[in-house]
OpenMM code with the backbone's topology and positions (N, CA, C; nanometers):
from openmm import Vec3, app, unit

residues = "MET PRO ALA LEU VAL ARG PRO THR GLU THR VAL ARG GLU SER PHE LEU ALA ALA VAL GLU GLU PHE ARG ALA GLU GLY ARG GLY ALA VAL ASP ASP ASN SER MET LEU GLY ARG ASP ILE ALA ARG TRP ALA PRO ARG TRP GLN GLU ALA ALA VAL PHE ALA ALA TYR VAL GLU GLU THR LEU ALA ASP ALA ARG GLU ASP ALA ARG ARG PRO ARG GLY PHE VAL PRO SER THR VAL LEU TRP TRP VAL ASP GLY PRO GLU PHE LEU GLY ARG LEU SER ILE ARG HIS ARG MET THR PRO ARG LEU LEU GLU TRP GLY GLY LEU ILE GLY TYR ASP VAL ARG PRO SER ALA ARG ARG LEU GLY HIS GLY THR ALA MET LEU ARG ALA SER LEU PRO ARG ALA ARG ALA LEU GLY ILE ASP GLU ALA LEU VAL THR CYS ASP PHE ASP ASN VAL GLY SER ARG LYS VAL ILE GLU GLY ALA GLY GLY VAL PHE GLU ASP ARG ARG ALA GLU LYS LEU ARG TYR TRP VAL PRO THR GLY PRO PRO ASP GLU GLY".split()
positions = [
    Vec3(-1.2994, -1.5433, 0.2512),
    Vec3(-1.1575, -1.5466, 0.2213),
    Vec3(-1.1139, -1.4069, 0.1760),
    Vec3(-1.0083, -1.3524, 0.2348),
    Vec3(-0.9629, -1.2184, 0.1974),
    Vec3(-0.9207, -1.2112, 0.0504),
    Vec3(-0.9369, -1.0923, -0.0061),
    Vec3(-0.8997, -1.0686, -0.1454),
    Vec3(-0.8620, -0.9223, -0.1642),
    Vec3(-0.7795, -0.8974, -0.2655),
    Vec3(-0.7489, -0.7609, -0.3058),
    Vec3(-0.8617, -0.7111, -0.3943),
    Vec3(-0.9143, -0.5957, -0.3621),
    Vec3(-1.0215, -0.5360, -0.4417),
    Vec3(-0.9905, -0.3883, -0.4644),
    Vec3(-1.0552, -0.3332, -0.5639),
    Vec3(-1.0465, -0.1889, -0.5833),
    Vec3(-1.1170, -0.1213, -0.4664),
    Vec3(-1.0708, -0.0039, -0.4254),
    Vec3(-1.1391, 0.0664, -0.3175),
    Vec3(-1.2896, 0.0758, -0.3444),
    Vec3(-1.3671, 0.0568, -0.2389),
    Vec3(-1.5120, 0.0504, -0.2513),
    Vec3(-1.5792, 0.1097, -0.1285),
    Vec3(-1.6941, 0.1703, -0.1499),
    Vec3(-1.7700, 0.2282, -0.0397),
    Vec3(-1.8315, 0.1217, 0.0503),
    Vec3(-1.8381, -0.0018, 0.0036),
    Vec3(-1.9073, -0.1064, 0.0794),
    Vec3(-1.8385, -0.1433, 0.2107),
    Vec3(-1.7115, -0.1085, 0.2272),
    Vec3(-1.6401, -0.1422, 0.3510),
    Vec3(-1.6154, -0.0177, 0.4372),
    Vec3(-1.6930, 0.0859, 0.4146),
    Vec3(-1.6699, 0.2143, 0.4807),
    Vec3(-1.6629, 0.2029, 0.6324),
    Vec3(-1.7560, 0.1343, 0.6937),
    Vec3(-1.7584, 0.1272, 0.8405),
    Vec3(-1.6325, 0.0616, 0.8957),
    Vec3(-1.5912, -0.0503, 0.8384),
    Vec3(-1.4707, -0.1165, 0.8894),
    Vec3(-1.3449, -0.0390, 0.8500),
    Vec3(-1.3481, 0.0317, 0.7370),
    Vec3(-1.2370, 0.1182, 0.6983),
    Vec3(-1.2185, 0.2273, 0.8039),
    Vec3(-1.3287, 0.2901, 0.8439),
    Vec3(-1.3210, 0.3959, 0.9456),
    Vec3(-1.2691, 0.3425, 1.0784),
    Vec3(-1.3087, 0.2224, 1.1152),
    Vec3(-1.2574, 0.1602, 1.2380),
    Vec3(-1.1076, 0.1347, 1.2251),
    Vec3(-1.0639, 0.0907, 1.1070),
    Vec3(-0.9212, 0.0671, 1.0841),
    Vec3(-0.8426, 0.1971, 1.0929),
    Vec3(-0.8976, 0.3039, 1.0384),
    Vec3(-0.8305, 0.4343, 1.0457),
    Vec3(-0.8104, 0.4756, 1.1903),
    Vec3(-0.9084, 0.4498, 1.2752),
    Vec3(-0.8922, 0.4834, 1.4169),
    Vec3(-0.7795, 0.4010, 1.4792),
    Vec3(-0.7654, 0.2765, 1.4376),
    Vec3(-0.6536, 0.1947, 1.4869),
    Vec3(-0.5202, 0.2538, 1.4410),
    Vec3(-0.5134, 0.2928, 1.3132),
    Vec3(-0.3908, 0.3534, 1.2611),
    Vec3(-0.3601, 0.4845, 1.3338),
    Vec3(-0.4609, 0.5656, 1.3556),
    Vec3(-0.4409, 0.6937, 1.4243),
    Vec3(-0.3909, 0.6715, 1.5670),
    Vec3(-0.4395, 0.5677, 1.6334),
    Vec3(-0.3979, 0.5385, 1.7711),
    Vec3(-0.2492, 0.5065, 1.7792),
    Vec3(-0.1912, 0.4584, 1.6684),
    Vec3(-0.0475, 0.4310, 1.6693),
    Vec3(0.0324, 0.5456, 1.6069),
    Vec3(-0.0328, 0.6604, 1.5833),
    Vec3(0.0385, 0.7793, 1.5376),
    Vec3(0.0322, 0.8073, 1.3888),
    Vec3(-0.0368, 0.7240, 1.3132),
    Vec3(-0.0471, 0.7492, 1.1696),
    Vec3(-0.1319, 0.8729, 1.1443),
    Vec3(-0.0955, 0.9482, 1.0403),
    Vec3(-0.1663, 1.0709, 1.0083),
    Vec3(-0.1106, 1.1929, 1.0782),
    Vec3(-0.0055, 1.1752, 1.1584),
    Vec3(0.0589, 1.2880, 1.2254),
    Vec3(0.1322, 1.3741, 1.1222),
    Vec3(0.1707, 1.4923, 1.1613),
    Vec3(0.2356, 1.5868, 1.0715),
    Vec3(0.3580, 1.5268, 1.0033),
    Vec3(0.4345, 1.4440, 1.0725),
    Vec3(0.5573, 1.3878, 1.0161),
    Vec3(0.5346, 1.2562, 0.9402),
    Vec3(0.4104, 1.2114, 0.9262),
    Vec3(0.3793, 1.0878, 0.8542),
    Vec3(0.3570, 1.1218, 0.7073),
    Vec3(0.4600, 1.1005, 0.6265),
    Vec3(0.4527, 1.1359, 0.4849),
    Vec3(0.4153, 1.0160, 0.3977),
    Vec3(0.3642, 0.9110, 0.4575),
    Vec3(0.3195, 0.7961, 0.3795),
    Vec3(0.1876, 0.8295, 0.3111),
    Vec3(0.1495, 0.7476, 0.2128),
    Vec3(0.0206, 0.7694, 0.1469),
    Vec3(-0.0933, 0.7618, 0.2484),
    Vec3(-0.0877, 0.6612, 0.3345),
    Vec3(-0.1923, 0.6464, 0.4360),
    Vec3(-0.1935, 0.7671, 0.5285),
    Vec3(-0.0762, 0.8108, 0.5708),
    Vec3(-0.0668, 0.9267, 0.6594),
    Vec3(-0.1252, 1.0520, 0.5978),
    Vec3(-0.0938, 1.0747, 0.4699),
    Vec3(-0.1483, 1.1915, 0.4002),
    Vec3(-0.3001, 1.1799, 0.3845),
    Vec3(-0.3481, 1.0600, 0.3540),
    Vec3(-0.4930, 1.0400, 0.3405),
    Vec3(-0.5638, 1.0677, 0.4729),
    Vec3(-0.5084, 1.0177, 0.5818),
    Vec3(-0.5703, 1.0397, 0.7125),
    Vec3(-0.5723, 1.1891, 0.7450),
    Vec3(-0.4595, 1.2572, 0.7238),
    Vec3(-0.4527, 1.4001, 0.7554),
    Vec3(-0.5536, 1.4800, 0.6726),
    Vec3(-0.5703, 1.4423, 0.5482),
    Vec3(-0.6577, 1.5189, 0.4590),
    Vec3(-0.8053, 1.4834, 0.4743),
    Vec3(-0.8349, 1.3548, 0.4859),
    Vec3(-0.9731, 1.3106, 0.4759),
    Vec3(-1.0398, 1.2720, 0.6082),
    Vec3(-0.9636, 1.2250, 0.7053),
    Vec3(-1.0238, 1.1666, 0.8254),
    Vec3(-1.1268, 1.2558, 0.8941),
    Vec3(-1.1037, 1.3857, 0.9034),
    Vec3(-1.2047, 1.4665, 0.9730),
    Vec3(-1.3420, 1.4639, 0.9045),
    Vec3(-1.3465, 1.4225, 0.7779),
    Vec3(-1.4730, 1.4286, 0.7037),
    Vec3(-1.5211, 1.2936, 0.6530),
    Vec3(-1.4452, 1.1860, 0.6737),
    Vec3(-1.4817, 1.0543, 0.6218),
    Vec3(-1.6141, 1.0022, 0.6754),
    Vec3(-1.6582, 1.0523, 0.7887),
    Vec3(-1.7846, 1.0048, 0.8462),
    Vec3(-1.9021, 1.0325, 0.7528),
    Vec3(-1.8894, 1.1358, 0.6711),
    Vec3(-1.9946, 1.1700, 0.5752),
    Vec3(-1.9837, 1.0774, 0.4547),
    Vec3(-2.0919, 1.0097, 0.4217),
    Vec3(-2.0908, 0.9131, 0.3112),
    Vec3(-2.0455, 0.9761, 0.1798),
    Vec3(-2.0891, 1.0978, 0.1519),
    Vec3(-2.0520, 1.1637, 0.0257),
    Vec3(-1.9024, 1.1941, 0.0208),
    Vec3(-1.8460, 1.2299, 0.1341),
    Vec3(-1.7016, 1.2579, 0.1395),
    Vec3(-1.6243, 1.1275, 0.1204),
    Vec3(-1.6692, 1.0211, 0.1840),
    Vec3(-1.6014, 0.8924, 0.1666),
    Vec3(-1.6105, 0.8475, 0.0211),
    Vec3(-1.7243, 0.8682, -0.0424),
    Vec3(-1.7401, 0.8338, -0.1842),
    Vec3(-1.6418, 0.9138, -0.2703),
    Vec3(-1.6234, 1.0407, -0.2380),
    Vec3(-1.5278, 1.1238, -0.3121),
    Vec3(-1.3851, 1.0726, -0.2909),
    Vec3(-1.3546, 1.0307, -0.1695),
    Vec3(-1.2226, 0.9739, -0.1406),
    Vec3(-1.1987, 0.8474, -0.2242),
    Vec3(-1.2969, 0.7586, -0.2276),
    Vec3(-1.2841, 0.6360, -0.3066),
    Vec3(-1.2613, 0.6716, -0.4536),
    Vec3(-1.3391, 0.7647, -0.5044),
    Vec3(-1.3268, 0.8075, -0.6449),
    Vec3(-1.1876, 0.8625, -0.6737),
    Vec3(-1.1372, 0.9484, -0.5867),
    Vec3(-1.0042, 1.0070, -0.6058),
    Vec3(-0.8951, 0.9003, -0.5959),
    Vec3(-0.9114, 0.8073, -0.5051),
    Vec3(-0.8133, 0.6999, -0.4901),
    Vec3(-0.8084, 0.6133, -0.6153),
    Vec3(-0.9230, 0.5803, -0.6698),
    Vec3(-0.9275, 0.5028, -0.7941),
    Vec3(-0.8662, 0.5811, -0.9099),
    Vec3(-0.8924, 0.7099, -0.9149),
    Vec3(-0.8423, 0.7939, -1.0242),
    Vec3(-0.6908, 0.8075, -1.0227),
    Vec3(-0.6279, 0.7862, -0.9074),
    Vec3(-0.4825, 0.8032, -0.8980),
    Vec3(-0.4063, 0.7080, -0.9898),
    Vec3(-0.4700, 0.6045, -1.0389),
    Vec3(-0.4037, 0.5128, -1.1319),
    Vec3(-0.3907, 0.5731, -1.2716),
    Vec3(-0.4676, 0.6752, -1.2995),
    Vec3(-0.4623, 0.7388, -1.4317),
    Vec3(-0.3427, 0.8321, -1.4421),
    Vec3(-0.2817, 0.8332, -1.5574),
    Vec3(-0.1659, 0.9199, -1.5820),
    Vec3(-0.2023, 1.0677, -1.5644),
    Vec3(-0.3226, 1.1063, -1.6043),
    Vec3(-0.3618, 1.2473, -1.6022),
    Vec3(-0.4229, 1.2933, -1.4693),
    Vec3(-0.4248, 1.2080, -1.3686),
    Vec3(-0.4829, 1.2461, -1.2388),
    Vec3(-0.3956, 1.3501, -1.1699),
    Vec3(-0.4596, 1.4361, -1.0917),
    Vec3(-0.3854, 1.5346, -1.0131),
    Vec3(-0.3201, 1.4637, -0.8952),
    Vec3(-0.1939, 1.4935, -0.8735),
    Vec3(-0.1221, 1.4349, -0.7606),
    Vec3(-0.0091, 1.5296, -0.7221),
    Vec3(0.0462, 1.5144, -0.6035),
    Vec3(0.1567, 1.6016, -0.5632),
    Vec3(0.2748, 1.5905, -0.6592),
    Vec3(0.3477, 1.6983, -0.6706),
    Vec3(0.4658, 1.7032, -0.7579),
    Vec3(0.5630, 1.5911, -0.7196),
    Vec3(0.6130, 1.5213, -0.8197),
    Vec3(0.7083, 1.4134, -0.7966),
    Vec3(0.6440, 1.2790, -0.7731),
    Vec3(0.5119, 1.2736, -0.7620),
    Vec3(0.4414, 1.1475, -0.7412),
    Vec3(0.4022, 1.0890, -0.8766),
    Vec3(0.3932, 0.9578, -0.8815),
    Vec3(0.3612, 0.8877, -1.0057),
    Vec3(0.2242, 0.8209, -0.9919),
    Vec3(0.1648, 0.7805, -1.1041),
    Vec3(0.0383, 0.7071, -1.0938),
    Vec3(0.0556, 0.5851, -1.0039),
    Vec3(-0.0513, 0.5537, -0.9329),
    Vec3(-0.0455, 0.4455, -0.8354),
    Vec3(-0.1800, 0.3741, -0.8318),
    Vec3(-0.1756, 0.2421, -0.8402),
    Vec3(-0.2956, 0.1603, -0.8273),
    Vec3(-0.3089, 0.1210, -0.6813),
    Vec3(-0.4167, 0.1645, -0.6180),
    Vec3(-0.4420, 0.1327, -0.4785),
    Vec3(-0.5443, 0.0201, -0.4731),
    Vec3(-0.5138, -0.0789, -0.3921),
    Vec3(-0.6032, -0.1932, -0.3727),
    Vec3(-0.6248, -0.2120, -0.2230),
    Vec3(-0.7423, -0.2611, -0.1881),
    Vec3(-0.7732, -0.2870, -0.0484),
    Vec3(-0.7841, -0.4360, -0.0254),
    Vec3(-0.7342, -0.4807, 0.0872),
    Vec3(-0.7404, -0.6213, 0.1290),
    Vec3(-0.8620, -0.6329, 0.2189),
    Vec3(-0.9628, -0.7037, 0.1719),
    Vec3(-1.0883, -0.7131, 0.2458),
    Vec3(-1.1323, -0.8584, 0.2586),
    Vec3(-1.2090, -0.8837, 0.3617),
    Vec3(-1.2727, -1.0128, 0.3818),
    Vec3(-1.4210, -0.9842, 0.4026),
    Vec3(-1.4989, -0.9976, 0.2964),
    Vec3(-1.6399, -0.9586, 0.3023),
    Vec3(-1.6495, -0.8103, 0.3297),
    Vec3(-1.7191, -0.7705, 0.4369),
    Vec3(-1.7322, -0.6279, 0.4683),
    Vec3(-1.6162, -0.5733, 0.5524),
    Vec3(-1.5161, -0.6587, 0.5811),
    Vec3(-1.4089, -0.6209, 0.6735),
    Vec3(-1.2848, -0.5719, 0.5989),
    Vec3(-1.2490, -0.4450, 0.6204),
    Vec3(-1.1270, -0.3860, 0.5658),
    Vec3(-1.0101, -0.4321, 0.6524),
    Vec3(-0.9104, -0.4951, 0.5887),
    Vec3(-0.7952, -0.5477, 0.6618),
    Vec3(-0.6661, -0.4726, 0.6324),
    Vec3(-0.6593, -0.4086, 0.5159),
    Vec3(-0.5375, -0.3371, 0.4806),
    Vec3(-0.5473, -0.2743, 0.3437),
    Vec3(-0.4388, -0.2062, 0.3083),
    Vec3(-0.4325, -0.1397, 0.1788),
    Vec3(-0.2949, -0.1602, 0.1187),
    Vec3(-0.2892, -0.1510, -0.0127),
    Vec3(-0.1636, -0.1711, -0.0839),
    Vec3(-0.1621, -0.0771, -0.2033),
    Vec3(-0.0452, -0.0236, -0.2331),
    Vec3(-0.0305, 0.0679, -0.3453),
    Vec3(0.0809, 0.0172, -0.4367),
    Vec3(0.0502, 0.0100, -0.5646),
    Vec3(0.1506, -0.0264, -0.6651),
    Vec3(0.1802, 0.0994, -0.7460),
    Vec3(0.2998, 0.1530, -0.7285),
    Vec3(0.3402, 0.2701, -0.8063),
    Vec3(0.3793, 0.2229, -0.9457),
    Vec3(0.3374, 0.2948, -1.0467),
    Vec3(0.3520, 0.2479, -1.1842),
    Vec3(0.4927, 0.2602, -1.2402),
    Vec3(0.5743, 0.3444, -1.1816),
    Vec3(0.7126, 0.3570, -1.2289),
    Vec3(0.8007, 0.4115, -1.1172),
    Vec3(0.9290, 0.3924, -1.1368),
    Vec3(1.0289, 0.4314, -1.0378),
    Vec3(1.0663, 0.5790, -1.0544),
    Vec3(1.0960, 0.6421, -0.9440),
    Vec3(1.1564, 0.7751, -0.9417),
    Vec3(1.2832, 0.7629, -0.8567),
    Vec3(1.3721, 0.8605, -0.8621),
    Vec3(1.4904, 0.8529, -0.7750),
    Vec3(1.4542, 0.8392, -0.6272),
    Vec3(1.3512, 0.9091, -0.5818),
    Vec3(1.3107, 0.9002, -0.4409),
    Vec3(1.2573, 0.7611, -0.4074),
    Vec3(1.1751, 0.7043, -0.4961),
    Vec3(1.1225, 0.5701, -0.4718),
    Vec3(1.2344, 0.4667, -0.4714),
    Vec3(1.3345, 0.4869, -0.5551),
    Vec3(1.4485, 0.3951, -0.5599),
    Vec3(1.5224, 0.3929, -0.4264),
    Vec3(1.5300, 0.5058, -0.3617),
    Vec3(1.6016, 0.5153, -0.2345),
    Vec3(1.5129, 0.4847, -0.1144),
    Vec3(1.3879, 0.5277, -0.1172),
    Vec3(1.3094, 0.5285, 0.0050),
    Vec3(1.1806, 0.4470, 0.0001),
    Vec3(1.1013, 0.4622, -0.1032),
    Vec3(0.9660, 0.4096, -0.0967),
    Vec3(0.9381, 0.2809, -0.1708),
    Vec3(1.0136, 0.2525, -0.2763),
    Vec3(0.9878, 0.1325, -0.3544),
    Vec3(0.8651, 0.1449, -0.4424),
    Vec3(0.8322, 0.0363, -0.5087),
    Vec3(0.7184, 0.0349, -0.6007),
    Vec3(0.5903, -0.0159, -0.5367),
    Vec3(0.6009, -0.0942, -0.4314),
    Vec3(0.4818, -0.1438, -0.3636),
    Vec3(0.4929, -0.1075, -0.2158),
    Vec3(0.3868, -0.0464, -0.1666),
    Vec3(0.3782, -0.0144, -0.0250),
    Vec3(0.2486, -0.0717, 0.0297),
    Vec3(0.2463, -0.1063, 0.1559),
    Vec3(0.1277, -0.1690, 0.2127),
    Vec3(0.1134, -0.1326, 0.3596),
    Vec3(-0.0097, -0.1420, 0.4063),
    Vec3(-0.0419, -0.1212, 0.5476),
    Vec3(-0.1468, -0.2238, 0.5871),
    Vec3(-0.1223, -0.2956, 0.6946),
    Vec3(-0.2205, -0.3881, 0.7513),
    Vec3(-0.2727, -0.3227, 0.8784),
    Vec3(-0.4042, -0.3200, 0.8938),
    Vec3(-0.4598, -0.2564, 1.0131),
    Vec3(-0.4073, -0.3282, 1.1380),
    Vec3(-0.3803, -0.2545, 1.2428),
    Vec3(-0.3186, -0.3135, 1.3616),
    Vec3(-0.3877, -0.4387, 1.4157),
    Vec3(-0.5195, -0.4433, 1.4185),
    Vec3(-0.5880, -0.5604, 1.4746),
    Vec3(-0.5811, -0.6829, 1.3835),
    Vec3(-0.5322, -0.6661, 1.2609),
    Vec3(-0.5226, -0.7786, 1.1664),
    Vec3(-0.3780, -0.8228, 1.1433),
    Vec3(-0.2845, -0.7653, 1.2162),
    Vec3(-0.1433, -0.7998, 1.1982),
    Vec3(-0.1113, -0.9350, 1.2616),
    Vec3(-0.0030, -0.9930, 1.2141),
    Vec3(0.0484, -1.1218, 1.2618),
    Vec3(-0.0472, -1.2375, 1.2339),
    Vec3(-0.1272, -1.2205, 1.1287),
    Vec3(-0.2203, -1.3264, 1.0884),
    Vec3(-0.1946, -1.3708, 0.9444),
    Vec3(-0.0856, -1.3223, 0.8856),
    Vec3(-0.0497, -1.3607, 0.7491),
    Vec3(-0.1078, -1.2717, 0.6410),
    Vec3(-0.1821, -1.1683, 0.6802),
    Vec3(-0.2451, -1.0832, 0.5794),
    Vec3(-0.1443, -1.0047, 0.4960),
    Vec3(-0.0391, -0.9546, 0.5577),
    Vec3(0.0600, -0.8761, 0.4830),
    Vec3(0.1232, -0.9564, 0.3714),
    Vec3(0.1699, -1.0757, 0.4032),
    Vec3(0.2336, -1.1608, 0.3021),
    Vec3(0.1338, -1.2002, 0.1943),
    Vec3(0.0141, -1.2394, 0.2347),
    Vec3(-0.0878, -1.2787, 0.1362),
    Vec3(-0.1243, -1.1616, 0.0457),
    Vec3(-0.1373, -1.0440, 0.1034),
    Vec3(-0.1716, -0.9251, 0.0266),
    Vec3(-0.0604, -0.8909, -0.0723),
    Vec3(0.0637, -0.8930, -0.0264),
    Vec3(0.1758, -0.8627, -0.1152),
    Vec3(0.1843, -0.9658, -0.2270),
    Vec3(0.1733, -1.0925, -0.1940),
    Vec3(0.1756, -1.1967, -0.2977),
    Vec3(0.0638, -1.1767, -0.4000),
    Vec3(-0.0567, -1.1454, -0.3514),
    Vec3(-0.1710, -1.1272, -0.4414),
    Vec3(-0.1527, -1.0073, -0.5336),
    Vec3(-0.0710, -0.9119, -0.4933),
    Vec3(-0.0504, -0.7923, -0.5757),
    Vec3(0.0499, -0.8143, -0.6883),
    Vec3(0.1316, -0.9166, -0.6783),
    Vec3(0.2404, -0.9337, -0.7748),
    Vec3(0.1929, -0.9523, -0.9186),
    Vec3(0.0888, -1.0323, -0.9457),
    Vec3(0.0408, -1.0401, -1.0842),
    Vec3(-0.0103, -0.9055, -1.1369),
    Vec3(-0.0678, -0.8256, -1.0498),
    Vec3(-0.1145, -0.6924, -1.0924),
    Vec3(0.0042, -0.6029, -1.1262),
    Vec3(0.1099, -0.6128, -1.0469),
    Vec3(0.2305, -0.5354, -1.0772),
    Vec3(0.2898, -0.5807, -1.2099),
    Vec3(0.2927, -0.7107, -1.2320),
    Vec3(0.3453, -0.7640, -1.3583),
    Vec3(0.2634, -0.7127, -1.4762),
    Vec3(0.1308, -0.7066, -1.4599),
    Vec3(0.0441, -0.6563, -1.5670),
    Vec3(0.0726, -0.5094, -1.5981),
    Vec3(0.1290, -0.4376, -1.5014),
    Vec3(0.1682, -0.2977, -1.5239),
    Vec3(0.3072, -0.2867, -1.5859),
    Vec3(0.3703, -0.4001, -1.6165),
    Vec3(0.5028, -0.3993, -1.6781),
    Vec3(0.6177, -0.4031, -1.5792),
    Vec3(0.5889, -0.4348, -1.4547),
    Vec3(0.6923, -0.4408, -1.3509),
    Vec3(0.7361, -0.5861, -1.3360),
    Vec3(0.8611, -0.6158, -1.3730),
    Vec3(0.9125, -0.7527, -1.3624),
    Vec3(0.9597, -0.7849, -1.2209),
    Vec3(1.0208, -0.6860, -1.1581),
    Vec3(1.0640, -0.6982, -1.0192),
    Vec3(1.0226, -0.5709, -0.9483),
    Vec3(0.9636, -0.5852, -0.8324),
    Vec3(0.9179, -0.4687, -0.7569),
    Vec3(1.0110, -0.4437, -0.6393),
    Vec3(1.0582, -0.3221, -0.6302),
    Vec3(1.1343, -0.2822, -0.5124),
    Vec3(1.0356, -0.2579, -0.3989),
    Vec3(1.0583, -0.3255, -0.2867),
    Vec3(0.9755, -0.3083, -0.1677),
    Vec3(1.0709, -0.2759, -0.0536),
    Vec3(1.0424, -0.1700, 0.0187),
    Vec3(1.1300, -0.1281, 0.1276),
    Vec3(1.0567, -0.1352, 0.2607),
    Vec3(1.1355, -0.1385, 0.3671),
    Vec3(1.0793, -0.1291, 0.5018),
    Vec3(1.1842, -0.0694, 0.5939),
    Vec3(1.1389, -0.0182, 0.7063),
    Vec3(1.2327, 0.0331, 0.8057),
    Vec3(1.3191, -0.0823, 0.8562),
    Vec3(1.4456, -0.0538, 0.8820),
    Vec3(1.5400, -0.1586, 0.9217),
    Vec3(1.4979, -0.2299, 1.0492),
    Vec3(1.4209, -0.1623, 1.1349),
    Vec3(1.3815, -0.2233, 1.2617),
    Vec3(1.2402, -0.2826, 1.2590),
    Vec3(1.1787, -0.2893, 1.1415),
    Vec3(1.0435, -0.3437, 1.1289),
    Vec3(1.0520, -0.4917, 1.0924),
    Vec3(1.0663, -0.5749, 1.1921),
    Vec3(1.0842, -0.7188, 1.1720),
    Vec3(0.9627, -0.7795, 1.1015),
    Vec3(0.8437, -0.7377, 1.1399),
    Vec3(0.7229, -0.7908, 1.0779),
    Vec3(0.7198, -0.7651, 0.9280),
    Vec3(0.7531, -0.6451, 0.8874),
    Vec3(0.7517, -0.6113, 0.7448),
    Vec3(0.8613, -0.6874, 0.6700),
    Vec3(0.9761, -0.7037, 0.7333),
    Vec3(1.0823, -0.7843, 0.6697),
    Vec3(1.0319, -0.9248, 0.6422),
    Vec3(0.9620, -0.9834, 0.7384),
    Vec3(0.9095, -1.1186, 0.7202),
    Vec3(0.8050, -1.1233, 0.6097),
    Vec3(0.7224, -1.0192, 0.6003),
    Vec3(0.6223, -1.0112, 0.4933),
    Vec3(0.6917, -1.0125, 0.3574),
    Vec3(0.7904, -0.9268, 0.3417),
    Vec3(0.8588, -0.9140, 0.2130),
    Vec3(0.9325, -1.0426, 0.1781),
    Vec3(1.0039, -1.0979, 0.2732),
    Vec3(1.0761, -1.2226, 0.2472),
    Vec3(0.9788, -1.3366, 0.2194),
    Vec3(0.8654, -1.3386, 0.2876),
    Vec3(0.7639, -1.4412, 0.2658),
    Vec3(0.7012, -1.4341, 0.1278),
    Vec3(0.7074, -1.3168, 0.0664),
    Vec3(0.6537, -1.2990, -0.0681),
    Vec3(0.7625, -1.3168, -0.1743),
    Vec3(0.8799, -1.3637, -0.1328),
    Vec3(0.9876, -1.3898, -0.2287),
    Vec3(1.0888, -1.2790, -0.2432),
    Vec3(1.0828, -1.1799, -0.1559),
    Vec3(1.1758, -1.0674, -0.1644),
    Vec3(1.3198, -1.1091, -0.1396),
    Vec3(1.4080, -1.0554, -0.2220),
    Vec3(1.5513, -1.0809, -0.2112),
    Vec3(1.6178, -0.9519, -0.1625),
    Vec3(1.6837, -0.9599, -0.0478),
    Vec3(1.7483, -0.8432, 0.0124),
    Vec3(1.8590, -0.7915, -0.0775),
    Vec3(1.8575, -0.6587, -0.1004),
    Vec3(1.9664, -0.5964, -0.1765),
    Vec3(2.0612, -0.5213, -0.0835),
    Vec3(2.0070, -0.4250, -0.0076),
    Vec3(2.0947, -0.3480, 0.0802),
    Vec3(2.0126, -0.2627, 0.1764),
    Vec3(2.0869, -0.1945, 0.2630),
    Vec3(2.0267, -0.0983, 0.3543),
    Vec3(2.0763, 0.0394, 0.3130),
    Vec3(1.9816, 0.1330, 0.3023),
    Vec3(2.0147, 0.2716, 0.2722),
    Vec3(1.9474, 0.3574, 0.3783),
    Vec3(2.0302, 0.4186, 0.4597),
    Vec3(1.9827, 0.4951, 0.5761),
    Vec3(1.8976, 0.4022, 0.6627),
    Vec3(1.7734, 0.4397, 0.6903),
    Vec3(1.6891, 0.3563, 0.7773),
    Vec3(1.6093, 0.2523, 0.7011),
    Vec3(1.6260, 0.2445, 0.5687),
    Vec3(1.5447, 0.1540, 0.4869),
    Vec3(1.6218, 0.0310, 0.4408),
    Vec3(1.5554, -0.0840, 0.4501),
    Vec3(1.6040, -0.2072, 0.3888),
    Vec3(1.5360, -0.2177, 0.2536),
    Vec3(1.6107, -0.2613, 0.1519),
    Vec3(1.5580, -0.2672, 0.0161),
    Vec3(1.5582, -0.4115, -0.0330),
    Vec3(1.4430, -0.4547, -0.0827),
    Vec3(1.4247, -0.5900, -0.1347),
    Vec3(1.3677, -0.5823, -0.2765),
    Vec3(1.4060, -0.6770, -0.3594),
    Vec3(1.3467, -0.6920, -0.4923),
    Vec3(1.2611, -0.8179, -0.4902),
    Vec3(1.1350, -0.8011, -0.5311),
    Vec3(1.0385, -0.9099, -0.5297),
    Vec3(0.9988, -0.9401, -0.6738),
    Vec3(1.0273, -1.0623, -0.7239),
    Vec3(0.9835, -1.0957, -0.8591),
    Vec3(0.8305, -1.0955, -0.8674),
    Vec3(0.7780, -1.0475, -0.9798),
    Vec3(0.6326, -1.0397, -0.9942),
    Vec3(0.5749, -1.1572, -1.0713),
    Vec3(0.6608, -1.2452, -1.1176),
    Vec3(0.6132, -1.3619, -1.1914),
    Vec3(0.7303, -1.4470, -1.2320),
    Vec3(0.7050, -1.5492, -1.3110),
    Vec3(0.8142, -1.6351, -1.3560),
    Vec3(0.9087, -1.5574, -1.4464),
    Vec3(1.0364, -1.5972, -1.4524),
    Vec3(1.1311, -1.5281, -1.5396),
    Vec3(1.0844, -1.5349, -1.6847),
    Vec3(1.1109, -1.4253, -1.7560),
    Vec3(1.0786, -1.4226, -1.8987),
    Vec3(1.1640, -1.5254, -1.9715),
    Vec3(1.1014, -1.5949, -2.0634),
    Vec3(1.1761, -1.6913, -2.1459),
    Vec3(1.2132, -1.6238, -2.2767),
    Vec3(1.3294, -1.6569, -2.3255),
    Vec3(1.3636, -1.6005, -2.4548),
    Vec3(1.5017, -1.5711, -2.4664),
] * unit.nanometer
topology = app.Topology()
chain = topology.addChain("A")
for resn in residues:
    res = topology.addResidue(resn, chain)
    for name in ("N", "CA", "C"):
        topology.addAtom(name, app.Element.getBySymbol(name[0]), res)
């Protein structure tokens, strides 16, 4: 049964296969400014080496720390992988706080399902499974965005309880509750 886990070296082979699927659809190109795109551009040429992959896992885990090195304007982010045994199915990032750019474009939770695992319910299940973790980080409602023409992602967000707010440029913006309403 698939589960969200902290990044781990144990799924390296299937992770590398997933990266090749992402690359085949253009991820990691110069204009791909997503977390996955940046990771592919930076690490993919060397991920085949076990020590390099271990360093990548370590750096990805460290990004949740406030004092971790990250690009200017980026916030701490908890990255989780959606795996089924040794099979890497996707990744999800929970940003710990909002910035003006995230409010407009990126949201607090971003996710990627590997192409061969799409349309099987993994995106919705992964997003739903992340909500208690977001709540534990103090996030009552998570902004989740998607491209206006990405029907699959819209269905994922709505399936996880997302409430449509508006469209800003090419992005649709949804607010997803992370738990039951606070009483009091």
